[in-house]
N, C-alpha and C positions, 0 to 999 in steps of 0.2 A: 404628742404635743396636746396640751389640754385646751378646752374650748375658749377659756379666757384669753390665752396668748394668741390663738388663731383669730379671735375677734379683734384684738389689738392690732394685729398685722393687717387685717382687712380694712380697718378704719384708717390706718396710717398710710396706706398705699406704698408698698415696698417694691424695690427693684433689686435685681442681682447685678453685681459686677463680677465678671468671670476672669480671673487672672489666668494668663497662659504664658506667653514668652515676653512678659512685661512685669517682672517681679520687683516692683518698687511702688511707693506711694506718691513720690514727688514727680512732677512733670510727666504724668501718665494721661494720655489723651482720652482713652475710653473711660477711665476712672473719673476724670474731670467732668466729662459730659454726664456720667451717671450721677455724680454728686450735684450737678447743676440742674438735674431733671425735676427737682422739687419733691422727690420721693426719698424715703429713708433707704440707704444703700446697704445691702447685705453682701459683704465681700466673700467670694468663693474661690477655692482652688481645687481642681480635681486631678489626682494622680491617675492618668489614663491607662487602664488595664490593657487596652488594645496595643499600646506602645510598650509598656513596661514588661508585659508577659513575653514579648518577643526578644527581650535582651538576654543574651546568653551569659554575660558576665554579671554575676549577682553581687559583685563589688563595684558595679559601674559608678565611676566617679561623678558622672552627671546627675544621677539620681541623688547622690549624697549632696551635691551642690544645690540642687533644687530644694531638697529637704531643709538644708540650712537656711536658704533664703526665705522659704515660706514660714519657717519658724521665726525668723527675724521680723517678717511682716506681721505675723500674729502678735508678737510682743509689742510692736509699735502700735497696733490697733488696740491692744489691751490698755496701753497708756492713754488712749483716747476714749476709753470706756466702751470699746467695741471688741470685736474678735473676728478671726478668719475662720470661715467654715471650710474644713478640709476633708475631702472624701477620696476614697480609692475605689474605682470601678469603671464601668462603661459610661462615658460622659452623657450619652443620651438618656440612659436610665437614671443616672444620678440627678440630672437636671429636671427630668420629668417628675421625680419625687419632690425636689425642692420647689418646683412650680406649684405642685399640689399643696405642700405643707404651708407655704408662705403666700399663696394666692397671687402668684406672680404673672404679670402680663408681658413685661418687657425685661430683656436682659441686655446689658452693655458689655462689650468686650473690645479687644483690639484685633485688627485684621491679620489674618494669616493666609499666605498665598500658595501654600502647598496643596496638592491634589487631595490628600487625605483630609486636611483641615477644611477645605472648601466643601467637600461632600458632607462632613460632620456638621458644619455650620448650616448647611441647607436643611438637614434633618432637624436641627434645633429650631430653626426659623419656622419650619412646618408645625412643630409642637406649639410654638407661641402664636402662630397665625390662627390656629384652631380656637384660641382663646381671645382673639381680637388684638393680639400684641405682635411684637416683632423682636428680632435680634438686631441690635444697633452695633454695627462694626465700625471702628474708627481707625484711621491711619496712625500708627505709632512707631513701628520698628524701622521705617524708612523715611527719607525726606520726601521723595516722590514715588508714587505707586502706579501700578496698572497702566493707564493711558494718559498719565499726566505729562510724560515726556515721550512724544512720538514724532515721527517724521511729518513733514508738511502735508502729506497725503493721508495722514491718520494711521499709517502702518507702524508697527513697532520697530525700533532699531534693533539690529542684530550685530552691529559693529560698535565697539565701545567709544572710540574717539569722537565721532559725531554725536553720539548719545551724551557723552560727558560735556561737550560744548553747549548743547542745548540745555542740559541740566544746570550748568553754571549760569547761563544766560537767564534762566527762569528763577534762579535763587534770589531771594530778597529777605530782609530781616523778618518778615512775617512768618516764613517757613522755619526759622530758627528760634522763634519765640517759645519760651517754656509755658506749659499749661500750669496755671496757678492752682493746682489741686488742693493745696493746703488751706486755701481760703475757705474751703467748704467741708473741712474735716468734721465739723459738728453735725454733718448730715449722715455720718455712718450710723447704721442701726445699733442701738444699745440694748435691744430687747430680744434679739434672736437667740435661740438655744445654742449653747457653746458645747461643742464636742471635743474629742481628743484628736490631736493630729496623729494619723496612722504612723506607726514607727516603721523604720526601714525593714526591721525583721518581720513585721506583720505583712509587708508587701513582698517578702521573699528576698530581701537584699541585706547586705551588711556593709559596715564602714570599711574604708581602706585608708592607708596612710598617704594622704595627699595634701599638698599645700596649694590652696587656690590663690591666684593672683589678686592683689588688692584692687578695690574699685576706686582707682585714682587716675585721673587724666593727667599724666605727667607732662606738663606744658614744655618742660625743657627737652624731653625726648621728642615731642611733636615738633618743636622748633627746628631740631636738627635731623628730623626723620629722613629727609632725602639723602643725607650723607652717611647715615648709620644703618639704614634698614636692611642692607644686603649682607651684613657681616654677622654670622650666627654666633661668633665667640663673644660678642659684646652685647650689652643690654641696650640695644638700639631700636627696639620696638615697644609699643605700649603694653602688649599682652592683654589688651582689653577685649579680645574677640569673644571670650566666654561670657563676658558681661553684656556685650552687644547681643549675643545669641539669646540669652535668657532675659534680656531687658532689665538687668540690675543697674544699668546706666542708660541715660537718655541719649538717643542718636542726635537729637537737636542740640543738646549742650555740647556734645563732642564735635559735631559739625561746625558749631559756632567757633570753637577754639581752633579747629583745623583751618577754617576760612581765614582767620586772623593770623595764623602762625605758619602754615606750611601747605602749599597746594598739592604736593605729592601725597601727603597724608589724607588730604581731602579726597584725592582721586581714589584712594583705597575705600573710602566710605561710599563713593559713587559706584564702585564696582559692586558693592553689596546691593545697592538699589538696582543696578543693571541686571544682576542675576535673579533678583526677586521678580522683576518684571518679565524676564525671560521665562521663568518657570510658570508664571501666571498665563502668559500668552501661548506658550508652547509646552504644555504639560507632558507631551510625549518624551521629552528629554529625560524624564525620570528613569525610563527603562531602555531607551534606545538612543542612537546617535542623533544629534540635531540634524546633521547632514546625512540623509538616508544612504547615500552611496558608500559611506564608511561602515555600514552594517555588514559589508561583504569582505572586510579585512580578514584574512586567514590567520587568526591568532594561534600561537603554539600552545599556550596554556599548560606549560610544564609545572606540575604540582610541586615537584621537588625544588625547582628554582623559585617558585612562589613562596614556599616555606622559608627558603634562605633569605629572600627579600623581607618577609615579615619579621624574621628573627634578627635581622641586621648582620647577616653572615654571607654577603655576596662577594666579599673580597674587594669591594669598592668602598674605601673608607668614608667618603662623605655621604654616600647612600646609607651605609650601615650606621653611621653616627646618627643620622636623622631618624632612622627607624627605631634605634634604641632610645633616643630621646622621646619619641612618640609613645613607645611601650611603657617607659618608666614614668612619664609625667602627664600624658594625655595632650601634649602640645608639641608642635614642631615649628621651627623657624620657617617663615614663608619662602625664602630663597631655597631652602633645602627641600621644602615640599615640592617645588617645581622640579628639582633635580631627581628626587626619588620617583616622582610620577613619570617623568620622561624616561627614566631608566627602566621602570617596569613595563611601560607600554612599547618603548622603542628597542631597548637592548634585549629584553626578554620576550618581547612580543606576546605579552599577557594582556588579555582583555581589560580595558580601563575599568570596567564594572567590578572586577575583582579587587582592584586597588581602592576604588570608591567605597566598596562595602567594608573593606578593612579599616579605612579611615573613619567610616561611619560608626564602627564599633569602638574605636580607640580615642577619637578626638573629643576633648572636653568642649570645644567650640563647634562641634559638628552642626552644620547647617545644610540642609538638603540642597538648597539652591546654589550656594557658594561652592560646596563640595562637588556637586555635579558639574558646575561650570568650570571649576578648576581642572577636574580630571579630563573633561572633554577638550579643554584647551590644550592640555599636555598631549593628548592622543591625536590632536589635530582634527577632531570630528565635530567640534562644537561651534558655537557662535564666536566670531572674531578669534578663531583658534590659531595657535602657532602652526605654520605650514607643516605638512607631514614630513617634509625632508629636514626640518629643524630638529636635530638630535643633540641634546646637551652632552658635552664631553665631561664626565665627572672629574677627570684630572684637571682640565682647564678651569672648571668651576671652583675647584679647590685652590688652585693657584691664584685666582682672582679674589676669592672671598674668605679663604682660610689658609693663607700661605704659610703661617706659622704653626698650623695644625692645632691651635689651642682648642677649638671646638671639637675636632676629631679625637684628639687625645683625651679629652674629658670623658667622652663616651666610649672610646676604644683604648683603654690603657694598655692592652696587649698588642697594640698595633705592630710594634717592631719585634714581635716574638713569633715562635713557631705555632703559637696558639691561634694566630689570626689566619683565616683561610685564604687560599689563593683565589684570584678572580674566577668566577664561575663561567664568564664569557669574555672573549676578547673584544675590545671596543670597536676596532675597525671591522672585524668580521661581523659583529652584531649590527653595526651600522649598515653594512651592505645588505645583510639579510633583511633588515627592516625595510629598506628602500625597495627591495625586490618584492616583499610581501605587500606593501602598500600599493605598488604599481599593479600587482595582480588584482588586488581587491578593487582598485579604482579604474581598472581597465586602461591604464596609461601606457 
């Protein structure tokens, strides 16, 4: 960078806005505050080497999704006379270089509540503090964060129902109001150097044939969500989870629609907030059971049976249909997620962390807090978990939610042929074995 450009940036007082899981320009809290800061805003996205290099699947659909979204943001910014600075590397090293290049003191971003993100942000803040600046983190991916919804004694809720009641009591139009980011789009920097967006190939990835769900909050689906959400054969859910995960849609806008249309759908959004505050208050859940006594469960961890579960070949049709849907699309219906998780942990007595890790590899909408919370719920070892003796019966779940087998036959066309495997375990025997193992682990 030549001296004239550096001098221009010094005079203009620039700041960075760091996109992360908030891939949109409209109604973006951190971006709004950056643009209102009075400085010229240089927008930045970093493909985090620490995360990407650990991904085994080099056709990972999520990387492709992110790449598409940041390309879209870059094009939008170009229409405004600006551009998105996109880098691939260690975020600390990349930001350190950008801080030096553009004489940055402050960086704006949106809050992330996961342990890795918290540690990373502390390091970034230390870099900025040495220069008399700071990292400004804003609440964007949830309606209420951290300690905004707690018990009267200040302790965090670990049961959803009382948490949700206080959440709803606290809700007001203020929390659903969109941030008018577009009013200040003229404050995007128009003079920073424009680089090339790293290609997927450059980062060691390649494209796959995948159709991503549209960014549309279908109000008709939300209106009838409570009556359609449990039936996997119909289009009865919004399938917006990937957009919520990466912030291509605003949680405030979606919550406003839910508040007006359907309380059951609003509850699903509250579950997201609930699990985010759990992982912030209790980061140990990332690697161990929330309830310590469940760490003593004697898991069988049969690798052959785990492979059958992963491949959708357990002989239990609704379980296999769900796993095949996941493997093919990167998404699974929520009712079926509960069934397959219960089956793995209870019928097969396989450690919930194995299932959690597999979902982490495959789910387009993978979110550490929600994935962890859901798996611990299924295994009975988490906050507000299903009791250990609650064991889903796959046959009854099928009769209730896919009685015509439309969902199952879509994913298992060979269901009624000799090509489909026999059940690898007997339900009643597996149930008794599970109860006995849990009683041993819990000393009951």
